[in-house]
Structure formats: C-alpha cells, structure tokens
N, C-alpha and C positions, 0 to 999 in steps of 0.2 A: 974506261970506267965511266967517264959522264956519258957514255954512249947507251951504257946499261942500265944507270940510274933511270935514264930517260926513257927509255923502253918499257922498263917496268911501272914507272908513273901513268904511261897510256894504259899499257894493263889493266891496273888497278884503276881506273878512271872506266874505261868500257865496262869491268865488269860490275863498277856500281852504279850506272845506266843503265846495265841489263837489270840487274836486281831489281833497283825503282820501276820501272819499267817491268816488268812481271809483277810485283807487287797491286801496283796499279790496275793491271788488266783484268789480276786476279780477284779483286774484290766485287761484291755482288750490288748489282743497284738496292738500294731500301723499297722493301711495299710493308704498305701503310693499307690494313684494313676498316678502322673506324680511328673513333676520335669521341671527347665527350668535354664536355667544359667541364674544368676542373676548379671546387670552390665559389659558387654563383655568389656575387653580391652586389649591391646596388641596384644599379636600372640594368644592368648582365645578365639574360635568363636564354634557358635554352627550351624551346615547347613547341613539339612537333618535329624534331630534326632539324629545327631554325637555329639559329643563336642572333639575338638582338643587341645589340652594344651601341650605346653613342659616340659621336665623333669626342676622341678624345681621351677614350675609355682604353685601360688595359687589364686583359684577362688572359688565363692558361687555358692550354689545350693539352687534353693527355690524348698521346698517338698509341694506339694499340697495333701492333704489326712486328715483322719479323727484318732484321738487317738495321737493327737501330742505335748499335750500340757506337758506331763510327759517330766520325766527327765529319758533316758533311753540308752543304749550305744549300739543297737540291729540296729547297722548300720556297713557296710561295701562293699566291692567293692572285684567282686572275677572277675578272666581274661579266657576267653574263646579264641580257635583260629576261625580264621577269617573265619564269615558265623556261627560261631553258636548264635543261637537268644534265648535262655535261654530253659524256660521250653515250647515248644512248638514243639508242635508231642512228636515224641521218642526219639528227642534230651535231652541229659544229661543238669541238670541244674546248671551250675558250682559254683553256691553259696552253692550250697549241699555240696562241697567238700572244709574242713577247708585250704588243701595247697591250693588250689586256692585262697581262701579269704588271709591267712598270705602272698603268693606272686606275691599280686596286686602290682603294680607300683600306683595307687591312695589310699591316705588312708584319711579315715574321719577323721577330727580332734576336731570340733565343731559342736555342732547343738544347735540350738536359735530358741523357738517356738513363733513369733510373735504378730498372730493373732489362730482365733480358727481352721484354717482348714488349716494354713500353719506355714511354718519355713525355717529359711536357715543353711545351711549345708556349714561348710568351708571343703574344699577341697586342700589337697597337693600332690603334684608329687610329687615319688622320684628321687633327681638326679639322673643324670647317666643314668637314666631308660630308656632303646630303644627297643623298642618291638614292633610288627606288629598285637597283638592282641587286640581283642576290650575287655574292662570292664562293668559290668555291674553292678549296683548297687544292691547290699540285705540285705535285712530286715527280723530282726528274732523275727518269731513269736513261741511263746514258745520253745521250741527244737528245732526248724525246722529253717531252712536258704534259702530262697526262692529269684528270681531275680524281681524285680519292673521292667514292663512297654518295650516299643521295644526300649527305651533308651537307647547310650550305648557311652561309651567314649574309649578314644586311645591315644596314645602320639606323639604328630606329633614329625617330626626328629629334631635332636638337631639342633635350632634356625633357625629352617623351619617355613616359612611363608605362606600364603596364595595365592592365584593367583592374587586375586586385593587388597593387600596389600599395601599402598601408605605408609612410614614412615612419619612423621611429617615435617622433612625439605622439603622433597618435595612437600608437601601440601602447606607450605607456599609459596614455590618460585612458582607452577604452581598458584596460587591464584592473588599473585604482578604479573606474566605474563598475564593471561586472563584479569588482571585489566586496563597494559598498552595497550593491541591490543582492547581492549574494546572500551579504548581512542581514541585510533590513528584510528581507524573506524569510528569514533563518528566526529573526525577531519580532517578525509577527507572526509565525510557527509556534516557536514557542511561548506570546503572550497570550494568544489566543486560545493555545487547547492545553494550558498550564493547569484550569481548573474544570474539572465534570460538570455538567450541566447539575448536579444532587450540590456540590459546593457551592454553585452559581446560585441553587434556590437559595443554599442558607444563608449566603450573605448578602440576597434581597430579602428575606425574611427578618435576621436580628443582628446585619450587619450596621455599622455607623451610617451616618446619612449618605457620606460621599458615598462610602461603600455600597451602599444600596443605588444610588445613581450610576457609577459605573456594572455596577448588575445588571440593572434592566437594560444597559447600553449594552450588553455584551448578549444577553439572552437570547434576542431574534439569529443572531448570525452562530452562536458557539449550539441551535439545534442543528446545524446542519455540518455537524463535527467531521464525518467522513467525507462529506464533498468538499469540504475547507482545507482537510488535510488530504486530498488528492492535488488541490490546485495547485497548493504551496511545495510542495514535497514535489510536482512537476514541474514549476519554473523553478527551484532550486536548481533539480538534477540539469535542465536547458543549461541556470547562468555555468556551473561546474563544467560542461561539455563546451562553451564557448570562452573560456576561462583557460582550457590545457588549450583548443586551437592559438588563442592568440600568444601565448609563452611559445609556442612552438614557432610561428613567424618570427617571433621577438629574438628568441636564443638561438634558431635554428638547429636544433638537436631534441632528440625523442626522450633521451634521459633526462636530460638537465629541463625540460619543460616537464616532466614530470614528477618529480621531485619538488621545482619549482611551485607546481601550482595548490600538490599534496598543503605544501606547510604553509602558502597563505589561505587556503582553504581552512587549515583546522586552526589558524590563532586565531584569522579574522572574519571568518565566516561559522563559525561553530564554536569557538571556545567566548571570545569577547562577547557574541549572542547570550550563549547560555549564562556567563558572569553577569550580566546585565541585568536578564530576565529573574535571575535567583531572587535578586533585592528587588526588583522594581518592576518585575513583569505584567501585575494586576493595574501598575498605575498607569504605564503604559499601553494597555491593552487597549481602552476607548478611544485614545486619538491616530489609532493603525485599522480600525474595523472597516474606513473607505476605503485602505489600503488592500485589506482583505478581500471585500467589495469586487474591486475592480479587476483583482487575480481570478474571480469567482469568473467572472465574464468572459475575460479572457481566454480561461480555460474550459468552457462551459462542454464543449460537445465532447472533450476527452474524458473529463472528470465528472460532469455529472453523471453520466452511466456507472463511471467504477463506483461513485458515492453512493449512489441507489443500488447495485450490487452488496456492497456491504455491507450496506444497511440490511439487507436482506438476509444475507449471510450470517453476521457476525449476532445482528439485534443489537448493536452496543457500538461504542466509539472507539476506532484503535486507540485513540490516547489513552480512554482509560483506564487506568491499571487497579484500581478498585483494592489499593494497598488497605488502608483506613477499614473497611469493609469486612478483609480477609482477619485484621486486628481484631476487630469488634468479635467476628465470630471466634475467637481463637480463646480470646475472653470470656466469652460467656459459654464453651465448650468445658473453661478450666470448671467446673464443678467443686472438686473434692479441692482442687487445689486455687485461688479467685486468686492469691497471689503468686502467679506464673515464674518464670524464671525469664520468658520472653517480657514480664513487665519491668522485668528488675534489667534486662541486659539493652531493651529496644528502647528503650523509654527511658530511664535513669539517665544515662549520657546527656539527654534533651536538657528540658525544662524543670525537670526533676530536681536538678543540681545546680542549675542556675536561679531558680526562684526560692521565697520563702514563707515560712507559713504569713508571711507580713501580707504578701502581695496578694492570698485569696479569702482570707477572715473574713466572715460577718461581724459587721461592727456591732458594738454594745448597743450601740443606741435601738441597731434595728432587730437583737434577737430577740424570741419570744421567752419571759422571768416569769416566774411567781415570785411572790414574799412568801417569808417559811411561815406567817404568821397569818397566813390563807388557810380557808376550811376548806376540805372536799364535799363540798354540798351540789346541787346539780347544776348552780351557776357555774362555778369554778368547773368543774368536770367538764361540761357544754362549752366553756372557753378552751379547753385544754382537747377538745375532740375539734371547735371549731381552728386551731390554730394547725393541726396536721403533723406536731411533728411527735416523734417517738422518743424523744428525750428534752425534758426541761428542766433549765438549771432554776435553784432555789438560792433565793439571796435572802439577806438581814440587812435591815436599815439604808443598805444601800446598793446599786443596782451589780457596781465591780464589785463586791463583798458577798461574792459565789461560796455556797458553805455547803450543800448538797446538789444532788441531781436525782430527778424524778425519771423513770422509765415507766411508760404510759400502761406497758404490761403489769405493774405492780397495781391497778388499778384493776383487776379485773376480778377480784372480790372486795371492792369496798362497793358499801351501797349509798346513795347520795341523800339519802333520809337520814344514815346514823351523823351526816356533818363530822365524820371525823378531823381532826387536825393534820395541817400538810406535815408535822412533824416525826408525828406518828409512823407515818407509812418512811416517811427517809430516813429515819432514826432507825424503822427496823430491818429494811433490805441495805442500809449500809453501804451503798456504792462508791467508788474510789472515785475521786478525781483528779482528771490528769493534766496539769498546768505545762505550758512550753512555752520557749521564750520568741521573742518575734523574730528573732534571724534564724532559726531552725531552717534548713533544708528540707525540702518537700521529699528527697529522695528517705533521707534520717526519717522525718516525718512518718514514711508511709511504711516504715519498718517497725516504727513503736507503733502503726496500728495493726499491725500483723500478728502482732505477740497476745492478741485478743483480750489485753488489758480494760481495752474502751475505744470505740469509736469516734470519741468526742472528747478536742481536747481544749481548754483554755488558753486562750494565749497573751500573752504578759510580758512586759519591759521592765528594767529599771529605772525610773526618773530621777534622777540626779539636777532638774533643775532647779532654778531657785535656792533660797537659803535654807537650809536645814539639811537633815540625815535622809539619803536615799529612799527611793519606796519603791516596791512592786506595781504596775499600775496595767490595768486589766486590759487589753482592744477589743476584745472580741472573741468569738469562736470560731473553731476550724473543726471541721468532720472527714469521715472518708471519704464519703462523697464528694466531696470539692478538691482533695486529690485527684481522685478518678475521674472526675471533669475537665480538670487541669490537663492528666494522660491522654484522652480521646478528645479533648478539643472542641469540648459535644455539650452540652447542659445536658443533665440526667431528669426529664420530668414525668413527675408519676401523679397519683392523682390527687396529692394533698399540696403541689407546687404553686406558687403564687407569681411567679416572675418568669420571662420569656428568653431572656437575653443573658449569656454568660457575663459578657466583662461590664457591663452595664448592666444592675440590676430595675428593670421597668418594670411596673408589676401591670398588671394581664388589664385588657381593657373589658368595662363591666359589661355585662350581657343584659340586655332587654327585658330578657326573659331568663331567669337563675334556676337552667335544672335541673345542674348538679347539686350532689345535695353539700359538698362541702364549698360552695359556695363562699366568697366572702361577702357577699350581703345576709347569709345567712345567718340565724342568731338563735340558737339551741335554747339559749334561756328563756325566750318566748314561752316554751312550751311549760314551763314550768308555773303552777295556779297563781295568782298576786293576790296580794290579802284584800278582802272583804269583800271578795266573791263567792258565790253558793259552791260548797266544795262537790266535787267529783272525783270516785274513787280511782279514776284511771292512773295510774301513776304517767308522770313526765316522762320518760323512758316508752312507756305502751301508747302516751299520746305521739311523741313522735315518729314511733314506728308506724303508725294509721297516719298519719299524717304524710310519710314517705309514701306509704306503699299504696294509698290516693290518690296522690300525686302522678304517679308516674304507674299505674297499674288498670286504673280507672280515668278513662278520657275524658267523659264528665267532668272529672273532678282535675283535670291537667291544668297547668302553671298557662296555657295559652286562652284555661276558658274561668278559672275562678283562681285568685291569684294566692301568693300562699299564707299574706296573714289573713285573709278572709278567711280560707278555711280553715284555720286554727283556731281563731274565734268561735268558726260555726263548732269542732270538734268540742271544745272547752264547753258549751250550753247544757247544760242540765235536761234541756226539751231533747238533744240531740243524744247524749253521751247516757243510754240507760240500762238498765238492768231489769234481768227478768229471772224470779225465784221459784225453783223447779218444787213441785209440792211431790213429795214421794210417796203420799197418801189418796193423790187423785192426779193419776199420772196422763188422764186426758181430760185432763181441765182446760176450758177454753183459753186460760188464760195463757196458755204452756204452744198455742197456735201463732204462729209470728207471717204465715200464709194460709191460706184454706182456696183450696182450687176452686176454680171462677167465683171468688169472691174479689168484686173489684178493690183495688187498694190504690194509693200513690202516695207511697213514700220507700226510698230504699234501706236495705239494711245491713250492714256490714258489721261480721259477729267478729268479734276480739278477743273474746276467754268461753270457755263451755261446746258442748256439743248436742248439735240438731240431728233428724231424722228427716231425712226430704223423699219423699215421694210423686212419685212421677208416671204420666202414663194413662194411658185406660188399664194397661196391664196392674196397674198398681205398683211398678217397680220401688223398693224400697234402698235406699242407702247413706250413710252416714256421712259429716262433715262436722269439722271442727274450725277451729282460731282461722281468720284471716279468708274467709267464703265469704261473697256478696251476694244481693238477691234483688231481685225487682231494678233492676237499671232502666228499662224501659217508662218505666213508672216517671220519673222525672221528666219527658220531657213528650212529645204529644201521645197522646192515648192510640194504640194502633189494634187491627185486630188478629194480629200475627202475636205467636204465645211466645213471652221469652225462656227462657235455658234455666235450670234454677239456679245452676254456678256459671255465671257466665267469666270466662276468664279473655275473650275477645274482647278488640277495643275498638267500636262502634262510631262513628264519627255520627254525636245527635243531630236531628234538625234542630235549629235556632229557634226557642219557643215564644221569641220577642219578632220573629218573621210570621208569624201564622196568628189570625185573629181568635184562632180556637186555641189559644195556649190554657185559656183558665177555663175551659170546655167542663162542665159537670161531670163528664165521662169518667172512669179512670181504668185504669189497666187491670184486667185479669187475668193472674198465672192462672197455670196449669198444673201448677205442683201443688204440697203441703209441705208447708218444713213447722216442724213441731221441737219443742226443747227436751231435753233428753237429761239436762245437767244444767246447773245454774249456768246464767248466760250473763257475759256483758257484752254488749254491741252499740253500734252509730245508728239511729233512726231519723233519717233525712225525709224531709217531705216535700211535695212536689215544689210547694208556696216556699218552703225555708231556701229551695233550693235556688227557686227564680230570686230571691233575696239577696243571695248570694252573688248570682250572675251580676246583678243588677250593681249590688255593691264592689264589686269588681271593675266595673265599666267606669263607676262612680270616680272607682279608688287613683286612677292615674292622675287627677289632679292633684295639686300641690297639697291637700291636707283632706284628706279622705278621711268617710265620718267612720264613724264610730258603729259598729252592729249590737244591734240589740234586738234576736229573735226572740217573736213572743209566739206559744205554740197557738195559742187560742184568736190574736187578732194580727190585722194585717200591720205592715210597718209602712215607713213614711217612705221607704225607697222603691215602693211599687209603682210603677207609672202608671196612666189611665185606665189602660185595659184591664187592669185589677181589681178595677173596682168596679165593675160596672157586676150585674147581679148575676149572670152567673157568676163569676167569682165568689159572692156572696156562696151560693148555695157548695162550691166547690171548698169553700173553707169551713160550712157546716158538715161538710161529709167526711174531710181530714178531720174536725174534731172528735166527729164520733167514732173514726178507726182508731184515733190517739186514748179515747176514754176505755175502748175494749182492749186496749195491747193493754 
C-alpha cells in the first residue's frame, strides 16, 4: 500500500515537470517593431527618433509588436558610442555585451501590456548620469539580446532644456500680454474708424472747442482710412494666431486651445473694446494716434498697397457705412408722407422719447415777436422780411402774453402805404395758437405736428414758486424744424438762418462785404423815403428791387465797388431817379430819345417802368425792351472806341477810372444804337461824374463816420479829388449839363 502511494506520487511529479517544461519551451519570444514616447511632459521629449531625458527623470514608452501579453523580464537598455546604430552592417550590437546593459543610464522598471499588440514600459533615468552616448532598447530572444529598430535614447545635460522650451510662468505671461495687445489694437481700430471723414468735418466746424481740437488731430490720419484699417486688422489677426499657438503649448490639446482662445478673444479682445469705444471712443482716439502711426509704419509693405487698391476699387473707406446718408435720402424721398413709419420706428425709440421740448426750444428772449399795436407799414414789413421767419407771434403789453400769430403769407395782398393795423390782419385770418407744457416728450410733439394744425407751438410751464396762485409761464417756442433737427442730429440751414451751431446757438460771423440780400446788416427800412427830403415817385418796393438788381447784375455797382448805403442814396436822389412823359401827339419828339446813334453821351440808364424801342446796326434792326434793361454801361468808365451793345447782360470788369489820367477827358461814349420811348418811362439815369462821386464816397465810407452824399447835377462835390478839378473836367461837366438839359 505504501509502495503504491510512493509510486503514484513520483508519477505525478514527473508529469508536472514535463508539463511545465513543455509550456516554457512552447512560449514564443517577444517581438518589438517600434516605440513611442507616451504623454511627453516637462524636459522629456522626442525629436528625430531620439528621446532625450535628463538624469532622474521617469517616463513611459509605448512598445508595439507581437507576443507582448506575457510576463517577462526580457527588456533592457544598452549604451553605445555616438554614431553606433546597433546591428546594422559590420557595427557590433551593444545589446550583446552584458556590461553595456548593466552600465546603461536607462533602466526598465515595469512593463504593462494593455492591448494585444502594444504595452507601456516605465523607464527611469539614473540620477547623476552624464553621458553623450546613445542608448538602445534591447529585447531578449532566447539566450540572445538584440537591439530594436533605429530609435535611440540619450541623456540631456543636467537641467538642460530644448531650444523651444517655454516655462509655464512665461507662457502665462505671454498669453496675458497677447490678450492686452489684441484688445489695444481693437480699441485703436474702433476709436479711430468710428467716425467717417464727413462727421469729423462736422465736429471740426460746429463742435465744441474740445471736439474741434480732437477732430483736428484725427483728420490727417483719418484721411488714410483704408491704409489704417488694413494695418490694424493685419496685426489683430497676427495676434490671434500667436495666442492660439501659445495656448496649445500651454494646454497640449488642440480642442482646449481652440475654445479657450475663442472665449478669451471674444470677451477681452472684442467685446470689452466695443463697450469702451461706444461711450469713450472719441475721447480715447487722440491719445492713440501715435500707436496707429507705429502700426502703419510696421506693416507698411503689406497694408499700404492694399489700402491703395481699396481706395481705387471702392472709392471710399471700408469703415464708412453711410447709414445717416441713407436715412436722409429716405426722409427726402418721402414726399407724400414726410412723417413716415421709418421716422416713427427708427428714431422714436431714441432721443425722441428721452428728451422734452424744453431741451430744444428757442428761449422767449431770442424769439422774433411783434406787438399787437404795430402798424403794417413799410418799416414793419421790412423788419418781418429781414427776420426771415414765416410765422411771427403777436403779443399784447408784454412778450409772455402771446395772443395771435401772423403768417408771412398773410401779407401778400397788404400794401405798406395803407398802414394796415396788425390786429386787422391777425383777427381776419385768426390762426389758432398751440400751447404745450415743457415736459412734453419729443415723440408726442412730433405726433401733434403731424396732425397739421400748426408747425409752431408755445411752450409753457406751471409756475407755483413764491406766494400767490400758480400761473402759466411762457418759456419759448418750439417748431417742427427743431424736432427734425434733433432727429437727424444736424442743423437745417436755409437762406434765412442766422445760426451755425445746433447745440450752442452761435451767431454767424459778419461778412466784410455783405452780398446776401437777407444779411443781418441789411436794413430794408433804409429804402423808405425820409421826411423832409425831395419826393420821388418810386415806391420803396421798386427802389429795393432796383438796388438788388444793380448790386447783383451790373458789375459797376457791385458791393465791391459801390457800397450799399452809397448806392441807395444815389438811387433816391431826384437827379438820378427820373421820369419821361410820352407825348402821343408827337411820337418822334426829341425828348423821347434816350440815346441817339453816334451822339456822344456820358450817362447810364436803367429802365424801371415802361417800354422803349431799340434800333441797332446799319440795317436798322428794331426790337422792344421793357423794365430792368440797362444801357450805356461803358459811359461810366473810360471812353472807348468799341461800341457797347444796347442791352448788356454780361458782367465786364471795368477799368478803374482813378488809375488813368484821362478819367475826366472831354471825350464821351458814342453808342451805335438808338433808344426811343414808346410809353411813359420811369428810369435811373447816372452820369459819369455822379458815378465817380459814388466810387469816391464808397472808398471814404470805410472810415468810422462816412460823409453824407449830396449829388448835385450841375456842380462838383467835395468828394472829387484834384484830378477832377482840371479844365478837362470842367468841359466834361458842361457837356454833361447840356446832355441833361436835352434829356
């Protein structure tokens, strides 16, 4: 029994030994075909199939091959001199020598197979190892060790880092710096390109003193808008690219770098500059011009040609959107509906709902008003014309008590000579008055104006200050034009406006020579004949029309030569303002002839009323002319051999009679035409001597106290200079006297 148990035990041990021997013999040797550095971090890196690691570092390699699922210790590293490549050619394989494997600075610690054909090998670099040799991965196959592939490992210097290594603190600093640069460039772009050149010109012309200085600094650089835009956009795009690369180096993942870069650029480099420039862009722009100039210089080779191409292709700045111009075109196009839905929807949500009529009204002290006791004579109607307004408030006793309103069109059939009382006209038309309170919003005011009852309203408020009952206090006037100006943010200038600035009403600068008929220096009441002077039959209205015609249409009487006051004194004199009575019984009477062909004359004639017959040329061509035709312009200046056309509408530049010694020569102007009256005539007849007096008086009128002009037809005045007192001038005077007597 005991013997049988011992035999059975021996048999089992024999079978177990054979099974283990068979399993070990049947296991195949591992095969490694390649490796890869897994999760590189810090100073460990792989470049050009060479893995560099400093002493004391620990890293992992992923091995690729077959039969890597077993548990075996057949991995090691062996050092070789620089240049040795393992089992290639006749070079000895360093893995075959046991001493090379034992002395290697790289030590295989642990192998973890995680997939069928790959596994992770933990490698540790011996601390304090310094060597320039390359180390190969060795794999044991049976009793033989062999190197695997061309991948090699080496020890980088103690603490040495790769050339492109950036420490984490430096990466964080660069990311913050690039965000600040991108945000600053975006701020420069928005602040400098926020206003187009036209808006800068408006601020330079009509803004406050601070806005004028800022606009003046921005104008030179803003004129090169496309060049500036290309430069700033290119630098912004470059900064965004650099920021993405830095974040990828810091995070090590493309997806994380892309989303992080996008969020940072959106919030810090785009949104924050937009919010800042929306409120303070124009204030920041002057201080950033130097940075814009630096950017333009840095990117000049690229941005300058692109800016020129955009200038030629577009013809405008790429930043100019033209919204306001489109809005103005839409408003002007709405002829049938001036209060279109565009105005209601686009503008009513802005200033029209936040501002009140008190913000835009014209104060009562600045309003043009007339008392109800005034009379509509020439002086009052001239004052109304001079004001340039179409609606005039009428008050009783004090200016705050407005009782009526006068439209200028109501005066169309009123004769100034009738001296009609003001109340007669205002009560006849009885235009309604429109009162509004000072806290009325502009959108409500616009709706009231749209109803068409009135385009002007009287602004009042309840005054409950002090003792006594509350009362209505009139603050001023508001018109439809004021509301529209607030909508378009621009002053509506017409021919009668006397202000340039919308925010601060600033009077226009006076002109040295007032040419416009409605200038603030023109007084229409001057054309009313004063009391005590010789009467003329020319009405003030006709005298005013004559004055305008001569000063505008006849170069010799322009304000640059004859001042307006001298001219109206000249026109008002009886020797100049004449009449010719037509004799129907003797149509060819000599008194009917104003000019006779080849008969010398020295006077100029402007026909005011009546008709004349003009005969011209050798053929005797005849035609008729009427009011406001003039003849004999050349007779006022130096005599010439050239003949003057009977009706001159061209403006010639006359020679200055005071620059020639023959200004008063006895020779006269000989017309080549004949002018004969066909009806009763009213005309202006100015002799050469009278014209010279007017020129001298205009020059002397530049002094503070101009002399009074008294034109005597048969004698010289004190305004003539010494050359006008020569014998030649006496003969010219006698000739002029004879002509006037003949006329």
